[in-house]
C-alpha positions in Angstrom: 150.6 138.4 140.1 148.2 141.1 141.2 145.8 141.2 138.2 143.0 138.8 137.6 144.3 137.2 134.5 147.6 136.2 133.0 147.6 134.9 129.4 150.7 132.9 128.7 151.3 131.7 125.2 155.0 131.4 125.6 157.4 129.9 128.1 157.3 130.9 131.7 160.2 129.4 133.8 160.9 129.4 137.5 164.6 128.7 137.9 165.2 128.1 141.6 168.6 126.4 142.1 169.9 127.3 145.6 167.4 129.6 147.2 163.6 129.6 147.5 162.0 131.1 144.3 158.5 132.4 144.5 155.6 133.1 142.3 153.0 135.0 144.4 149.2 135.1 143.8 148.4 138.5 145.3 144.8 138.9 144.0 141.6 137.1 145.1 141.5 135.0 141.9 144.2 134.9 139.3 143.6 132.9 136.1 146.7 131.6 134.3 145.5 130.8 130.7 146.9 130.4 127.2 148.7 127.6 125.4 152.0 128.2 127.0 153.8 126.3 129.8 154.9 127.3 133.3 158.0 125.2 134.0 159.5 124.9 137.5 163.2 123.8 137.5 164.2 120.6 139.2 164.4 122.3 142.6 162.1 121.6 145.6 162.2 125.2 146.8 160.3 126.6 143.8 157.0 127.8 145.2 153.8 129.2 144.0 152.1 130.9 147.0 150.3 134.1 147.9 149.5 136.8 150.3 146.1 135.4 151.6 144.8 131.9 152.3 141.6 132.9 150.4 143.4 133.7 147.2 143.0 131.1 144.4 145.1 130.3 141.4 143.0 129.1 138.5 145.2 127.2 136.1 144.1 126.6 132.6 147.5 125.7 131.0 150.3 123.2 131.8 152.4 123.7 135.0 155.3 121.2 135.2 158.5 120.4 137.0 159.4 120.4 140.7 158.5 122.5 143.7 155.5 123.4 145.8 152.2 124.7 144.4 150.1 126.3 147.1 152.7 126.4 149.8 149.8 126.3 152.3 149.0 129.9 151.3 146.5 129.8 148.5 143.7 127.6 147.0 143.9 125.9 143.6 141.4 125.6 140.8 143.0 123.3 138.2 141.4 123.2 134.8 144.5 122.3 132.9 147.4 120.0 133.8 149.9 120.0 136.7 152.6 117.5 136.1 155.3 116.4 138.5 158.0 115.3 136.1 161.3 116.0 137.8 163.3 113.9 140.2 162.9 116.5 143.0 159.2 115.9 142.9 156.3 118.3 143.3 154.0 119.0 146.2 150.4 120.3 146.1 149.7 122.1 149.4 146.6 124.2 149.3 145.3 126.5 152.0 141.9 126.2 153.7 140.5 127.5 150.4 141.0 123.9 149.2 141.4 122.6 145.7 139.1 121.8 142.8 140.1 119.8 139.8 138.4 119.3 136.5 141.7 118.7 134.7 144.7 116.5 135.4 147.0 116.3 138.4 149.8 113.8 137.7 153.2 112.3 138.4 155.2 111.1 135.4 158.8 110.2 134.4 159.4 108.4 137.8 158.6 111.6 139.8 156.5 111.9 142.9 153.5 114.2 143.3 152.8 114.7 147.0 149.3 115.9 147.8 149.9 117.3 151.3 146.8 118.1 153.4 143.8 120.0 152.2 140.7 118.9 150.5 140.2 118.3 146.8 137.0 118.1 144.9 137.0 116.6 141.5 134.2 117.0 139.0 133.7 116.3 135.3 136.9 114.9 133.8 138.9 115.6 137.0 141.6 113.0 137.6 144.8 112.1 139.4 147.3 110.1 137.3 150.5 108.1 138.1 152.1 107.1 134.8 155.4 105.4 134.3 157.8 103.2 136.3 158.4 104.6 139.8 156.0 107.4 139.3 153.9 108.0 142.5 151.1 110.1 143.7 151.5 110.3 147.5 148.3 111.2 149.3 149.4 112.5 152.7 146.6 113.4 155.2 144.5 114.7 152.4 140.9 114.3 151.4 139.8 113.7 147.8 136.2 113.6 146.7 135.0 112.4 143.3 136.8 111.9 140.0 139.2 109.1 139.2 142.6 107.8 140.3 144.5 106.0 137.6 147.9 104.3 137.7 149.5 102.9 134.6 152.8 101.6 133.3 154.2 101.1 136.8 152.8 104.2 138.4 151.0 103.9 141.7 149.2 105.7 144.6 150.2 105.6 148.2 148.0 106.7 151.2 149.5 108.0 154.5 148.5 109.7 157.7 144.8 109.2 157.5 144.0 110.2 153.9 140.3 110.0 153.1 138.7 109.1 149.8 135.1 109.8 149.1 133.0 108.8 146.1 136.0 108.2 143.8 136.7 105.6 141.1 140.0 103.7 141.2 140.5 102.6 137.6 141.5 99.2 136.2 145.2 98.5 136.6 145.8 101.0 139.4 147.9 100.0 142.4 147.0 101.8 145.7 149.2 101.0 148.7 148.4 101.6 152.4 151.7 101.0 153.9 152.6 99.5 157.3 151.1 101.5 160.3 149.1 103.7 157.9 145.3 104.4 157.7 143.1 104.9 154.7 139.6 106.3 155.5 136.6 105.5 153.3 133.9 108.1 153.6 130.3 107.1 153.6 128.9 106.4 150.1 130.3 104.4 147.2 133.9 103.8 146.3 134.3 102.1 142.9 137.4 100.1 142.9 138.5 98.5 139.7 142.1 98.4 140.7 144.0 96.9 143.6 144.3 98.4 147.2 147.1 96.8 149.1 147.0 96.7 152.9 150.6 96.0 153.7 151.2 95.5 157.4 154.5 94.1 158.4 153.7 94.0 162.1 152.0 97.3 163.0 148.3 97.9 162.8 147.5 98.9 159.3 143.9 100.0 158.6 141.1 100.7 156.1 138.6 102.6 158.3 134.9 102.6 157.4 133.0 105.8 158.3 129.3 105.1 157.9 127.5 103.0 155.3 130.2 102.3 152.7 129.7 100.3 149.5 132.9 99.0 147.9 131.8 98.6 144.3 133.5 97.3 141.2 135.5 94.2 140.3 138.8 95.3 142.0 140.7 93.8 144.9 141.8 94.6 148.4 144.8 92.5 149.2 145.8 92.0 152.8 149.4 91.0 153.4 150.2 87.8 155.3 150.0 89.5 158.7 147.4 89.4 161.4 147.6 93.2 161.9 145.8 94.1 158.8 142.3 95.5 159.8 139.2 96.7 158.0 137.3 98.4 160.8 135.5 101.6 161.8 131.8 102.3 162.3 128.8 101.5 160.2 128.4 98.8 157.5 130.7 97.7 154.8 128.9 96.3 151.7 131.6 94.5 149.7 131.4 93.8 146.0 135.2 93.5 145.5 137.5 90.6 146.2 139.1 90.9 149.7 141.8 88.4 150.1 144.7 87.6 152.5 145.1 87.6 156.2 144.0 89.8 159.1 140.6 90.9 160.4 137.6 92.3 158.6 135.4 94.0 161.2 137.3 93.9 164.4 134.0 93.6 166.2 133.1 97.2 165.1 131.2 97.0 161.8 128.6 94.9 160.0 129.7 93.2 156.8 127.5 92.4 153.8 129.3 90.5 151.1 128.2 90.1 147.5 131.8 89.9 146.2 134.5 87.5 147.3 136.3 87.1 150.6 139.2 84.7 150.4 141.7 83.3 152.8 144.9 82.6 150.9 147.6 82.8 153.5 148.6 80.5 156.3 147.7 83.3 158.8 143.9 83.1 159.6 141.5 85.6 158.0 138.7 86.6 160.5 135.4 88.1 159.7 134.7 89.6 163.0 131.5 91.7 163.0 129.4 93.7 165.5 125.9 92.6 166.6 124.5 93.1 163.1 126.6 90.2 162.0 127.9 88.9 158.6 125.7 88.3 155.6 127.1 86.5 152.5 124.4 87.5 150.0 122.5 90.6 148.9 119.1 89.9 147.4 119.7 87.5 144.5 123.4 88.3 144.4 125.4 85.7 146.2 128.6 86.4 148.0 131.5 84.0 147.9 133.7 82.7 150.7 136.8 81.0 149.5 139.5 79.1 151.5 142.7 77.8 150.0 144.2 74.5 151.1 145.7 74.6 154.6 144.3 78.1 155.2 141.5 79.1 157.6 138.6 81.6 157.4 136.7 82.1 160.6 133.4 83.9 161.1 133.0 85.2 164.6 131.7 88.1 166.7 128.1 88.8 165.6 125.8 86.2 164.0 126.4 84.5 160.7 123.1 85.5 159.1 123.1 82.8 156.4 123.0 80.1 159.0 119.8 79.4 160.9 119.0 76.3 162.9 120.5 73.6 160.8 120.2 75.2 157.4 122.8 77.2 155.4 120.9 79.5 153.1 122.5 81.6 150.4 126.0 82.3 149.5 128.8 80.4 147.7 131.4 78.5 149.7 134.5 77.2 147.9 136.5 75.3 150.5 139.9 73.7 150.1 141.0 74.5 153.7 138.9 75.2 156.8 135.8 77.4 157.0 134.7 77.8 160.7 131.8 79.4 162.5 130.0 78.9 165.7 127.4 76.1 166.0 128.0 74.8 162.5 125.8 71.8 162.1 124.4 71.8 158.5 121.7 69.3 157.9 120.1 71.1 155.0 122.2 72.8 152.3 120.3 75.6 150.6 123.5 77.3 149.5 126.4 76.4 147.1 129.1 74.4 148.8 132.1 72.9 147.0 134.7 70.9 148.9 138.0 70.6 147.0 140.8 68.2 148.0 141.2 66.0 151.1 141.7 68.9 153.6 138.4 70.7 152.9 136.1 71.0 155.9 133.5 73.2 157.5 134.3 73.3 161.2 131.9 73.9 164.1 134.1 76.2 166.1 131.9 75.8 169.2 132.5 72.0 169.5 135.5 71.6 167.1 133.4 69.0 165.1 132.6 68.5 161.4 129.9 70.9 160.5 128.8 68.7 157.6 128.6 65.4 159.5 124.8 65.4 159.5 124.1 66.7 156.0 121.0 65.0 154.7 119.3 67.3 152.2 120.4 69.3 149.2 117.6 71.9 148.8 116.1 73.1 145.5 118.4 75.6 143.9 121.4 74.6 146.0 124.7 72.9 144.9 126.9 70.5 146.8 130.1 69.8 144.9 133.2 67.7 145.3 136.5 68.4 143.4 140.2 67.7 143.5 139.9 64.2 144.9 137.4 65.0 147.6 135.4 62.2 149.2 132.2 62.7 151.1 130.1 60.1 153.0 126.7 60.9 154.6 125.8 59.4 157.9 122.4 58.2 156.5 119.9 58.7 153.8 120.3 61.7 151.5 117.8 63.7 149.4 119.0 65.7 146.4 116.6 68.4 145.3 119.3 70.6 144.0 122.6 69.9 142.2 125.1 67.2 143.2 128.3 68.0 141.3 131.0 65.3 141.6 134.3 66.0 139.8 137.0 63.7 138.4 138.4 61.4 141.1 135.7 62.4 143.7 133.2 60.2 145.3 129.8 60.9 147.0 128.4 58.0 149.0 125.1 57.8 150.8 126.4 56.0 153.9 129.5 54.0 154.0 130.0 52.4 150.5 126.5 53.3 149.6 124.8 51.5 152.5 122.2 54.2 152.9 119.5 55.4 150.4 119.5 58.1 147.9 115.8 58.9 148.4 115.5 60.2 144.8 115.8 56.5 143.7 112.6 54.5 143.7 113.6 50.8 143.8 110.0 49.8 143.1 110.0 51.5 139.7 113.7 51.5 139.0 113.5 55.3 138.6 115.8 58.2 139.5 113.5 61.2 140.1 114.4 64.8 140.7 117.6 66.7 141.3 120.6 67.5 139.0 123.6 65.2 138.9 126.8 66.4 137.2 129.6 63.8 137.1 133.0 64.5 135.5 135.5 61.9 134.5 136.0 59.3 137.2 133.6 61.0 139.6 131.1 58.6 141.2 127.8 58.6 143.2 127.2 55.4 145.2 123.8 54.6 146.7 121.7 51.7 147.9 119.4 50.2 145.3 117.1 48.6 147.8 117.7 45.1 146.4 116.7 46.1 142.8 119.6 44.8 140.7 118.3 46.6 137.7 119.2 49.9 139.4 118.3 53.0 137.2 116.1 51.8 134.4 114.2 55.1 134.0 115.8 58.6 134.3 113.3 61.2 135.5 116.1 63.4 136.8 118.8 65.6 135.2 122.1 63.8 134.6 125.2 65.2 133.0 128.3 63.0 132.3 131.3 64.9 131.2 135.0 64.3 130.2 136.4 60.9 129.2 136.1 58.0 131.6 135.4 54.3 131.5 134.5 54.2 135.1 130.8 53.9 136.0 129.4 57.2 137.2 126.5 55.8 139.3 127.2 52.6 141.2 125.1 50.7 143.7 126.1 49.3 147.1 127.7 46.3 145.4 129.8 48.5 143.1 127.8 47.5 140.0 127.1 50.0 137.2 123.8 51.6 138.2 123.2 52.8 134.6 123.8 49.4 132.9 120.1 48.9 132.4 119.2 52.5 131.5 116.3 52.1 129.0 114.0 55.2 129.3 114.7 58.9 129.5 111.3 60.1 130.8 109.5 63.2 129.7 110.8 65.0 132.8 114.3 63.5 132.4 117.4 65.1 131.0 120.6 63.2 130.0 123.6 65.1 128.7 127.0 63.9 127.5 129.8 66.5 127.1 133.6 66.9 126.8 134.3 63.7 124.8 132.3 61.5 127.2 131.2 58.2 125.5 128.3 56.3 127.1 127.1 52.9 125.9 123.7 51.5 126.8 122.9 47.9 127.4 120.4 47.9 124.6 117.4 49.9 123.3 116.9 53.4 124.6 113.7 55.5 124.4 113.7 59.2 124.9 110.7 61.4 125.7 112.7 64.1 127.6 115.9 65.9 126.8 118.9 64.1 125.3 121.9 66.3 124.7 125.1 65.0 123.0 127.5 67.9 123.0 130.4 68.6 120.7 134.0 67.4 121.3 136.3 69.6 123.2 139.3 68.1 121.4 140.0 65.7 118.6 137.8 62.9 119.8 134.0 62.8 120.0 131.2 62.9 122.5 129.0 59.9 121.8 125.9 58.1 122.9 126.2 54.5 121.7 123.2 52.2 121.7 124.6 48.8 122.7 124.3 45.7 120.6 121.8 45.9 117.9 119.7 48.3 120.0 117.3 50.9 118.6 117.2 54.6 119.7 113.5 55.7 119.7 112.1 59.1 120.4 108.5 59.6 121.2 108.7 63.2 122.4 111.1 65.7 123.9 114.3 66.7 122.1 117.5 65.1 121.1 120.5 67.4 120.2 123.4 65.7 118.5 126.5 67.9 118.2 128.5 64.8 118.8 127.6 61.3 117.7 124.4 59.2 118.2 125.2 55.6 117.2 122.4 53.0 117.0 123.1 50.0 114.8 119.5 48.9 115.2 118.3 52.3 113.8 117.0 55.6 115.0 113.2 55.9 115.0 111.5 59.2 115.7 107.8 59.4 116.2 107.6 62.7 118.1 109.5 65.6 119.5 112.5 67.4 117.9 115.9 66.2 116.6 118.6 68.9 116.4 122.3 68.8 115.7 125.2 70.7 114.1 128.5 69.7 112.7 129.3 73.1 111.2 132.1 75.1 112.6 133.4 72.2 114.7 137.0 71.0 114.2 138.4 67.8 115.4 136.6 64.6 116.1 133.4 63.3 114.5 130.6 65.8 115.1 126.9 66.3 114.4 126.4 62.7 113.2 123.6 60.2 113.6 124.9 56.7 112.8 122.2 54.2 111.9 119.2 54.0 109.5 117.0 57.0 110.4 113.2 56.8 110.4 111.0 59.9 110.8 107.4 59.0 111.1 106.5 61.9 113.4 108.2 64.8 115.1 110.6 67.3 113.5 114.1 67.0 112.3 115.9 70.4 112.3 119.6 70.8 111.4 121.1 73.3 113.8 120.9 73.5 117.6 117.3 74.7 117.8 114.5 76.2 115.8 115.7 79.1 113.7 119.3 78.1 114.2 121.5 77.2 111.3 123.4 73.9 111.2 124.7 70.9 109.3 123.5 67.5 110.4 124.8 64.2 109.1 123.1 60.8 108.9 125.3 57.8 108.3 122.7 55.4 107.0 119.4 55.6 105.2 116.8 58.3 105.7 113.0 57.5 105.6 110.4 60.2 106.2 106.7 59.5 106.1 103.4 60.3 107.7 103.6 63.2 110.2 107.4 63.5 109.9 108.7 67.1 109.3 112.0 68.2 108.0 112.7 71.9 108.8 115.2 73.9 106.8 116.2 77.5 107.8 117.8 79.9 105.4 119.8 82.9 106.5 122.1 83.3 103.5 123.7 81.3 100.7 126.6 79.6 102.4 125.9 76.0 103.2 126.0 74.8 106.8 126.7 78.3 108.3 124.1 80.4 106.6 121.5 77.7 105.7 120.6 74.3 107.0 121.9 71.1 105.3 120.9 67.5 105.9 123.5 65.0 104.6 122.5 61.4 104.2 125.1 58.8 103.2 122.6 56.2 102.1 119.3 56.2 100.2 116.5 58.6 101.0 112.8 57.5 101.0 111.0 60.9 100.9 107.5 61.6 102.3 106.0 63.7 105.0 106.6 67.4 105.1 109.5 69.7 104.3 109.3 73.3 105.7 111.7 75.8 104.3 111.7 79.3 105.8 113.7 82.5 105.8 115.2 83.8 109.0 114.3 87.4 109.9 116.5 89.9 108.1 117.5 87.7 105.1 116.3 88.8 101.7 117.3 86.4 98.9 117.8 87.5 95.3 117.0 85.9 92.0 119.5 83.1 91.2 120.1 82.2 94.8 120.3 78.4 95.2 120.3 76.2 98.3 121.3 72.5 98.2 119.5 71.5 101.4 119.3 67.7 101.3 121.9 65.3 100.0 121.7 61.5 99.6 123.0 58.6 97.6 119.7 57.9 95.9 116.0 58.5 96.5 112.5 57.2 96.1 109.2 58.8 96.8 108.6 62.5 97.3 107.6 64.9 100.0 103.8 64.8 100.5 103.8 68.5 101.6 106.3 71.2 100.6 106.0 74.5 102.4 108.2 77.3 100.9 108.8 80.9 102.0 106.9 83.7 100.4 108.9 84.8 97.4 109.7 88.5 96.7 107.1 90.2 94.6 107.4 89.2 90.9 109.6 86.1 91.7 109.0 82.5 92.6 110.7 79.6 94.3 111.6 76.4 92.5 112.0 73.3 94.7 113.2 70.1 93.1 114.6 66.8 94.3 117.0 65.1 91.9 118.9 61.8 91.9 121.3 62.9 94.7 119.9 66.1 96.2 117.0 68.4 96.8 117.5 72.1 95.9 115.7 75.3 96.2 116.2 78.2 93.7 114.7 81.7 93.5 113.6 82.3 89.9 112.3 85.5 88.4 108.7 85.9 87.2 105.5 85.3 89.1 104.3 81.7 89.0 100.7 80.9 88.3 98.5 80.3 91.3 95.7 78.0 90.2 94.0 75.1 91.9 95.2 71.6 91.4 93.1 68.5 91.8 94.8 68.2 95.2 93.5 71.5 96.5 94.2 75.2 96.5 97.7 76.4 97.0 98.4 79.3 99.4 100.9 82.0 98.4 104.4 80.8 99.0 103.2 77.3 100.0 103.0 74.0 98.3 100.8 71.3 99.5 100.0 68.5 97.1 100.3 64.8 96.4 103.4 63.2 94.8 103.4 63.9 91.1 104.1 61.7 88.0 105.7 62.7 84.8 106.6 61.7 81.2 109.6 59.4 80.6 112.7 60.7 78.9 112.2 57.8 76.4 110.5 59.9 73.8 109.4 56.8 71.9 107.1 55.9 74.7 104.6 58.0 76.6 104.6 56.4 80.1 103.1 57.2 83.4 106.0 57.3 85.8 106.6 58.6 89.3 109.5 60.6 90.8 112.1 60.4 88.0 112.6 64.1 87.9 112.1 64.6 84.2 112.4 67.9 82.5 109.3 70.0 82.0 106.9 68.9 79.3 105.1 71.7 77.5 101.7 70.6 76.3 99.5 72.2 73.7 96.5 71.2 71.5 96.7 68.9 68.5 95.8 71.7 66.1 99.0 73.7 67.0 102.2 72.7 65.2 105.2 71.7 67.2 107.3 74.5 65.8 104.8 77.1 67.0 104.9 75.9 70.6 108.0 78.0 71.3 106.5 81.4 70.6 103.4 83.2 71.7 100.7 82.1 69.4 96.9 82.0 69.0 95.5 78.6 68.1 92.0 79.6 67.4 89.3 79.2 70.0 90.6 75.9 71.2 93.8 77.0 72.8 96.2 79.8 73.7 99.6 79.0 74.9 101.8 81.8 76.1 105.5 81.1 76.6 108.0 83.5 78.0 111.4 83.5 79.8 112.5 81.0 77.1 110.5 77.8 77.1 108.5 78.8 80.3 104.9 77.8 80.0 102.7 80.3 82.0 99.2 79.2 80.9 97.4 76.8 78.7 93.8 77.4 78.0 91.7 74.3 77.4 88.6 75.8 75.9 86.8 73.1 74.1 89.8 70.9 73.9 89.3 68.5 76.8 92.9 69.2 77.8 93.2 69.9 81.5 96.5 71.6 82.4 97.0 73.1 85.8 100.1 75.0 87.0 99.9 74.4 90.7 103.0 76.4 91.6 106.6 75.7 91.8 107.8 72.2 92.3 109.5 69.8 89.8 107.0 67.0 89.3 105.2 67.0 86.0 102.1 64.9 85.5 101.1 63.5 82.1 98.7 60.7 81.6 98.5 60.0 77.9 97.2 57.1 75.9 97.1 56.4 72.2 94.4 58.3 70.4 93.2 60.1 73.5 93.5 63.6 74.8 96.1 64.0 77.5 95.3 65.2 80.9 98.3 67.1 82.1 98.6 68.4 85.6 101.7 70.4 86.6 101.2 69.4 90.2 103.7 71.4 92.3 105.2 72.3 88.9 108.5 74.0 88.2 107.3 76.6 85.8 110.7 77.2 84.2 113.1 74.7 82.7 116.4 74.3 84.5 118.2 75.9 81.6 116.6 79.2 82.6 117.9 79.0 86.1 121.3 77.8 84.9 121.5 80.9 82.7 121.0 83.0 85.8 123.8 81.3 87.6 121.6 78.6 89.2 122.3 74.9 89.2 120.3 71.9 88.2 120.4 68.2 88.4 118.8 67.8 85.0 119.1 69.2 81.5 116.3 71.1 79.8 114.0 69.6 77.2 115.2 70.4 73.7 113.1 71.9 71.0 113.0 68.7 69.0 112.2 66.7 72.1 109.3 69.1 72.8 108.0 68.7 69.3 108.3 64.9 69.4 106.6 64.8 72.7 103.7 66.9 71.3 103.3 64.6 68.3 103.3 61.4 70.3 101.0 62.7 72.9 98.3 64.3 70.8 98.1 63.1 67.2 95.9 60.1 66.3 97.6 56.8 67.0 97.7 55.9 63.3 99.6 59.1 62.5 101.7 58.9 65.7 103.0 55.4 64.8 104.3 56.7 61.5 106.2 59.3 63.4 108.0 56.6 65.4 105.8 56.7 68.5 105.2 53.4 70.3 101.9 52.4 71.9 
């Protein structure tokens, strides 16, 4: 090819079979373009070369098959696809002109693409692929900068003879092998590894060589085979964010190592972190590194200093130890890191003295964690202070001194109070401490305690082995007590909460439960109680402050989101859902009494009960009072006819003192009503009147008034009753006939009654009549005080301005029927005509 461009829209075939067959690039830059294919037969002596090492083939189409592209004679600019897909394999062998790739260089169909020598720069979408079982890209003494390496469906990459990678990304699922006695160089900069690099020594030195400051980024792995001759070495600093696991030597005394990923010993052969004088650091800023040691395995830090250990304090990093972690001078008195000992073989070893590096542990610092798992037992040599987290798993035991002979300084025997620190105990895990002679043990919790998973074994025990929470009575304002994963905890009697009480949902078919022993009472004066499991208090649940949350919705199996016991809300706030503005379904097995400063919050985010709006279900009677707040969550816009059944009960007395409703859409209004078994909210069309009641002025979208009274359904008697949820009574003047009450009429100068929406009274003028009728917006309580021969004073106090038949006709629901026309007329006659006339109409009194 001597011209600058070849356009191939057909099929171009090189058919070498016994002798070398050549395509020569004999111009400075030849571009092969078009939508055709250049196919090389399954013969290794097919070659694309050229007359000068400075000549370059620019490929914009597909070249496929077997042979040699470059032949050490020309450079390559690949903008299309070069595919090794024959069993004889294909070799890329560029001259000193090098290779650039913005397209795809790949091995498929079980073939091998050998990249022999040369330098390749990838930009844009440039990538190497190895796709299919036994497909392989072999990087042989080559250098690749930028772009991606991707192996899929059994394809892999192999590095030999000092290959160098620089600034590349190894994609997820990619296998990259460095075989026995081979070296892979990492150039200074960042290598993003999302795949797996295997260092596979079988006895010879096998290396990953660091050249400068190298960051190994991503979530991938470097796996070292079970051989001491795997090395990560070189010059400079390795900052590791990957997982490096296996056996061998990281550092070889030559490099500094900074770990914010994971370094894990998982083989019986020791893994060494052996650094230069800059040492090893197991954290980067707020990002903690992890050192992990499997059971019966060993990870040893040596060479330079271990920068996380100073004096007698271990600071920073996460240490998950089932085997042996060793370092020089290990004598940890203060843990300011995160240490978890798992199993009976876990230890931190002072390699200088071959002694237990945790023998003198006395303090768990703020923000730190000391954990036991897998049956581990730990005993301090003396008193212990926990300002961080003490995490004791199932079957594990933490003792302050032998059998709790020493003090847990967080416990004040004078006040019977546990103060400060976090204590997480799962299943049969135990913490044993000396109670200082106070047999009451922990009466007040001012710490953070979590008990999880089922167990009947006491979590805290004193030096006598007695249950140290048997007399737990008070959860202080700075205390937190959590039950999770089907844990049941029974108190010795009454329990008062002013802090955080959290009863989480079941993880199976059981229930997580706080049970107040005997006939004890659960009282809350402040703080929060969240009941996604069960709170059972046969003596009752009394709330005078703070918040009560809980949610049974969306939970399967077990008894969830239930408060068992008569519930009294005299202060504080009850809010179905697991927090403010969170939707939920909360159950009370017992009665419900709300009064005084008590508040019931209901959030609406749709029209599906329990999942899109709050519901409170009460199995017994409800005595209503206090305040109910109903609000819309941001983004929810209701439409006319939407109805929410927010409170259910067996029966009720009383009424909410204050009802606060959301602002209705322009031209519409909300109707809130409490019937015999439930309280509902409905959005009705038409604007409600906004006048002043005797109880005060009502703000837009808000109801605030005293409980109302209304007329009895017994039309023969005009009575003054309270909270019977009667249908709306439409009142007019004595001079207007009953029949004319159902249309818009003019009754002279004494009255004007305008009815619309079918029996909906919007205004009643009382000029010169003595009749006072006030529509004080949108509840269901009607007030009528009538006596024989007198003018009635009717106040629609928190009035539902439409009869329920109107809402029903729009798809709503109601607990009551509408007043009939005849009933309206009879009510009018009995209420307003002189008594002598009224009696002749069948009215009593």
